[in-house]
N, C-alpha and C positions, 0 to 999 in steps of 0.2 A: 831373126826373131820376130816374125810377123804374127805369130800366134797370139802373144799377150795383147797386142793392139787390137786384133780382130776380136778376141774374147771380150775386151773392155768395150768396144764399140757395140758388140752384140748385147752385152749386159746393159749398156746405157740405152740402146734402142728399145730393148725389152721393157726396161723400167719406165721409159717415157711412154711407150704404148700402153702398158698397164695403167699408169697414172691417168693418161688421157681417157681410157675406157672407164675408169673408175669415177672420174669427175663427170663424164657424160651420163653414166648410169645413176649416179647418186645425186646430181645437182637438180634442184628445182622440182622436187617431188611434192607437189601440193595436192592435198586430199580434196576430192570433189564433195566430201560429206561435211565440210566445215565452211561456214559463211565467209565471204571475201572480207568482211570487216574484222572477223577474228583472225584471219591470216594476216592481214596488214598490222594488227595490234601485235601479234606474235613476232612478226618480222621487226618491228620497232624495238620490242623487248630484246630480241637477239642482238641487235645492233648496239644497244646501250651497254649490254653486258660485255660484248666484244671490245668496245671502246674503254670500259672500266678495267678489263683484264689487261689491255694494252698499257694503261697508265699505272698499273700496280707492279712494284718491284719484287713482290713475292712470287708472282706467277709468270711463267713464259707463255704469253697468250697463244703463240703458234702451237703450243702442245695441247691446247684445249679446243675441242669441237663443241659448239654451242647450237642447240636447236631448241625452238620454243614451239610448243603445240598446245593450243587452248589454254594459255597461261602457265603451263608446266614447262620448266627449263630442264633440258636433258644435256648433261655434261659428259663428253666422252673423250677418250685419249689417254695418253700415258704422260704423267708429270714426274719430275725428279724427285720430289719429297712429299711426305704426308702433310706437311705445313702448306705446300702449294695446293694440294688437293682440297684441304679444308678451306683455305682462303678463296679458292675459285667458287666453292659452295656458298661462302658467306656473301661474296659479291653478287652472286645470283639472287639469293634470298633478299638482299637489300634493295633490289631493283624494283621500282614501282611497277605494279600490274602483275607481278609474279604471284601465282596462287600455290606453286609447288616447285620443288627442285629434286630431280633424280640425278644424283652425283655418281655416275659410273666410271669416274676417272680411276685409273690404276696407277700405282707408284712403281716405277722401274726405269729401264733404259730401252729407248726405242732406236733400233738400228734401221739402216736403209733396207736391209733384208726383211725384217719384221713389218716394216711399212709396206713394202711391195706385197708380202704375204697377205697383209690385211686388205689391201686394195683388191688383191685377187679373189680373196674370200668373199668380200662385200659384192663384188661384181657377179661372182658365181651364184650367190644366193639371190640376188636381184634378178639374174637371168632365169633362174628356176621359178621364181615368183611370176615373172612375165610369161613363162611357158605354161603355167597352170591356168586354164581357162576360167576356173571358178573364183580366182583371186584377181582383183583390180590392183595390179602391182603399183600403179601410180599413187595409190592411197598409203603406200608403206615406204618409209625411209629405211635404209639399211646402212649400218656402219659397223666396223669391226676394229677392235683393239686387242692386240696380243691373242687373236683367235676367238675372242669373245664377241658375238654378234649382238648388236642391239637393233630391235625392230621398234620403230616409232610411227604412229599414225592412228587413223580411225578406220575401222572396217565394218562391214554390214552385219556380221554375225560372229558368234563364238566359234562356230565350225571353221570359219575363214581364219580367225586368230589361231586356232589350234593347227590348221593346215599350214599356216606360215611358220609357225614354231617347228613343226615336224620337218618341213623343208629345210629350214636353217640348220636344225640339229643334224640332219642327214648329209649335210654338205661336208665334203672332205676338208679338214684343216680347222673345222669349228670345234672349240673346246668347251664352249658354253653359249647360252643364249639368254639375253635380258629381253623378254617380250613385254614391251611397254605399250602394246596396241590396245586401243580403246574400242569398245563395241557399240555400234549404233549411230544414228545420226543425231546432230544436235540442232536445236531451234535457234533462230535468229535472235 
């Protein structure tokens, strides 16, 4: 019975490869259109929220993705209960320096298979954005939860925002898009 072990090793290797690719593609996407001081402030807000989630017994912090852009906090992922979803939003709103919260958390069960699908979808969307020469993909963060893609960042024009949306919606496996992209540069 060598087949089950081979299949398990192949599945494990594929999962590890997808996870690694997803982390490389999605990590550290800092926009060139936002001043360094704003990016540092956003990073601090994210850290405080992540620590607060860790300390809260109503929310499993590992289920919540937190990203802050220009004072707005974006919560993504799949949590176990509606109470967890609301509590994560409350924690974000109570954090000093937060100007807004976009709570895109969904309630449900996250399986290894659905996580792998989401990493694959996010990687595929990001790859398509990189391939489009009119889009500066480093200005756009991409995440996916249960097939719903969230685009976060700042882009130069409404046309680029629309193109990014079209690309995400046209990617196999995407069931919806939360396009949170902001348009234009900001002043220091």
